[in-house]
N, C-alpha and C positions, 0 to 999 in steps of 0.2 A: 856370289857364286853364279847367280843367274846370268850376269853379264858375260862371264867366261863361257858358260854353256851356249849362250846366244851366239857369241862370236864363232865358236867351234862349229855349231850347227849351220850357220850361214856359210862358212867356208866349205863345209862338207857338201851342202846343197849345190854349190857352184864349182865343186871339184878342186878347190885351192889346196895344194899340197898333196892331193890324192891322184888326180887325173886331170884331164882338161875340162873346161866348162862344158856341161852337157849340151848346151845349144851349139857349141862349135862342133861337137861330134856329129850333129845332123845337118850342119850347114852345107849348102850346096847340093843336097839330095833333092831330086825331083820326085814326083809321084812314080815315074817310070823306074828311076834308079833305086828308089826306096823299096820297090816291089820285087826287085831281083833277088835271087838266092844263089849262093855259090855252087850248091849242088842239091839235087832233089833230097827232100827230107830235112833240110835246114830251114831256119827262120830267116825271113827278110828283115831289113831294117824297119820296115813298116810294121811287121808283126811284133817285133821287139818293142818298138815305141808304143804301139797299142797296148801291149802288156804293161809297160811302165805306167802309162797314163791310167789304165784301169785301176791298178793298185794305189797309185798316188791319189786318185780321186776318192777312193774308199777311206784312206788314211786321213785325208784332209776333211772329209765329212766327220770323222770321229773327232778330229781336233776342233771343229766348229761346234761340237756338242750335239750333232745330229745323230739320229739312230742309223745304224749301219747293218745291212743284211749281209753279213760276211758269207762268202760262198763256201760250200763244203769242199770244193776242190778247185783246181787251177784252170779247168777247161774253158770257162767263160772268158778268161783273160787273154787267151790266145785265139786270134781270129782264124777262121777257116779259109780255105782256098777261094771262097766266094766273096772275100772282102773287096771293097771298092778299089779301083785303080784311078779314081778321079782326082785330078790335081787339086781341086777345091777341098776335097776330103782330106788329102794329105796336109794341106796348109792349115786346115782346121785342127787336125791332130797335133801338128807342131805348135800351134798357138795355144791349144789346151795344155800341152806339156809346159810351155813357158809360163802361162798364167798360173799353173799349179806350183811351179818353182817360186814365183813371186808371192803367192799366197803362203807357201810354207815358210819363206823368208819372213814375212810379216808375222806369222804365228810364232816364229822363234823370238820375236821382239816382245811377245805378250806372255811369255811363260812366267807364271806367278805361283805355281803349285807343283808339288811332287805327288799329288793324288792321281790315281788312275782316272782315265777318261770314262764317262758313262757308257760309251759304246765299245770301250776297250778297257775293262776294269783294272787289269793288272799293269796297264801301260800309262805312265805319266806323259804329259805333253812332250817333254824333251826326248823321251824314248821313241815316241811316235814320229817326231821330226827326224830323229836319227835313223829310224827305220826307212823313211822315205829316202834319205840321203844314201844309205847303204844299198837299198834295193836299186835305186837309180844308178849308182856307181857300178854295180855288178853288170847291169844290163847295158849301160853305156859302153862298157868294155866289150860286150858282145857286138854292139853296133860297130865299133871301131874295127874289131876283128873281121866282121862281115864285110865291111867296106874294104879292108885290106885284101881279103880273098877275092873281091870283085874288081880290084884295081882302082878303087874309088877313094883311096886314102893316100896322102892327106887331102883335105878339101882344097880346091884350087886357090882360094884366097890365102891359104896357109902354107902352101908348098915351099915358099921361101923361108919360113920360120922353122921347118922341121928338118 
């Protein structure tokens, strides 16, 4: 059973049969393009990716068996207008996202229990990884829609395949 769960979780993390690979959704974005918003009051791709990474990191901490200080609300996960527009910061965020996907994939290979996690008592490891995949999938869709609204979709390297 764990092998079937592992395969399904790994496919979900990388968008297989659900959407595109999450890394392809952000491919070709620069700090400048990632910061743009289609209209005032909407999130930028940068805001959305920051939100994804924020929650992905908390869930990965729980999977590693570390204590997690779960926030009381969602405010911390959404960056304010004062966020960096620095190209290095954008690249670090993208790398953090990719590294989190790699770690979640590795965690999917180590599922041995259906017991709840110490930092997330009612959530077994497979459900935590599934939560990462589902949360990422939802927000990757937002990134694609934002890119479409900005005329930045599909990414240049994939225009021939769409």
